[in-house]
N, C-alpha and C positions, 0 to 999 in steps of 0.2 A: 258343741254348737246349741246355743239357746234356741227354745221354741219361740214362736212366732205368739204373740200376746192376741188375747181374745178380746174384742174391741165391743162394747157396751155403747153404742152410739145412741146420741140425743140431740136433736129430735131422728127417729128412725125413718120417719116418711120423708126426709130430705136425703132423696137418693143421689143428688150430685155431693153433698156433703160426705154421706156414707161412703160412695165410691172413690172420693179423693183419698177419705183418711185411710180405708183400705189399701189402696194404690201405694200411697207414701209408706204403710208399714211393709207391703210386699217388696218395696224399692230399696228397704233398708233402714227406716226410721226404729232405731234399736233400744231408743231411750224414749220413756213418755216426754221428757223436755225437749228433745228433737222432733219429736211428732207436733206437740204443741207449737212449737216456733214454725215450722213449715206451715202449720195449718192457718196459722195468723195471718201469713202472707195474702191469704183469700178470707180469711175470716177472723177477723180482728178481735174478737172477743172468744174466740175458742180456747177451751181447757182442757186439760187430759190429766186426769189423777190416777194414779196406779192404785188397785183395791190390794192392801197389804195385810191379809191372813196368813198368820206364821203356820198354820197345818195347810196352807194351800198349795197345790202344786202347779197348778196352771197361773200363769200371769195373765192377770185382768186388768184392762185399762178402761175407764168411763171417759168417755170423748164427747165434750159438750159443746154444740156449736153456738151457743151463746153465754158461755161460761157457767151455765147452771143449768138443772132440768127444766125443760118446757113441755107441758102436756100434748099429746098428740092431738092434732085437728080433728074435729067432728067432721062428719058429714056436712053438716049444715054451714061450717065454715068454710068448708073447701069449696061449696058451689057459690059463696058470696063475692 
């Protein structure tokens, strides 16, 4: 049985996005392409990129809500 991938989520502070992605994997999204397609139903620009290091045993996927990395919001931005 394949191991569940470790998700590196961006932006991490979007708890709705993070929870949705984790739930999809828990419910059976077993390929990065599958997770990406399911995420795009709610987040049209979502992208999932597998990290492919030859010596790495852990499956790691980078999961981007906006299709690319975005910085964490600062406290000043959060209060605006």
